[in-house]
N, C-alpha and C positions, 0 to 999 in steps of 0.2 A: 812758610809753614811746613812743618814736618810731614812726611808721608809714610805710609806703610805698604808693604807688598801684600796684595790680596792672596797670593799663593803661599805666603809664609805659614808654615804649619803651627806656629804659636798663636794664630788667630782662631778663636773659637767660633763655632757655628751656632746660630740660633734660629730655630724654625726653618732650617734649610737655607737661610741666607747667611752670607758671611758677615760677621760682626766681630770687631776686636773685643777681647776680654778686658776686664778692669785692670788686670796686671799689665797688659800690652799698652793700654791707654796711659797708665801711670808711668811706665817706662818712657813713653813718648814725651810726657810732660817733663820728666827728669832730663831727657836729652835736650829739649828746647830750653829749659831753664839754665842748664849748665853750659850750653854751647858746645857739647861734645862733638857733634857731627857737622855743625855749621854755626853761624852767628847766633848768639842768644836771642830768643824770640819769646818775650814774656807773655805776649798776648796768646800765642799758641800754647805755651806752657800752662797758663791759667785755664784755657779751654780744655786741654787734655786732663788736667787735674780735676776739673769740674766734672767731666764725663766719667772719669775713673771713680770719683766719689759717688756719683749717682748709680754706679754699678757695684758699689760695695768695697772699693779699695780702702783699707783702713787708714793709711797714712796720707791719702790724697787731699783731704780737707786741710790738714796742717800745712802741706806744701803750697796749696792754693792760697792760703792766707799769707804765707811768707812771700810768695810772688806778688800778690796784690799790694803788699806794703811798699813795693818798689814801682807801682804803676799809678798812672793818673786815673781819674774817674772815667775819662773818655776811653782810655785803653781797656779798663775793666768792662765797660759797656760793650766794646767791640768783642771782647773775649766771650762775654755772656751771650751776645747775639750769635756768634759763631757756634757756640755749644748748642743753642736752640736749633740752629739750622742743621747741625749734624744729627741731632735727635729726630728732626722731621724727616731726614733722608733715611736714617737707619732705624 
């Protein structure tokens, strides 16, 4: 799964706690989907696009659907579970 640096200035703060912005999450989804930095990870890409969409990234829903078309139902369920877990932590 992709990771981000908490000290990265591109990460927005919310209520005093560090939380990535919709744009950062969208970019992470693009990196996972394209395999730019490592092997392609569609589960992580779907999760990040889902999170970015929930924070208002306009194109995230489209790319989430594109990625989901290449995934099994089990993989989609894993991605959705991971997104719920991320929301519960952040």
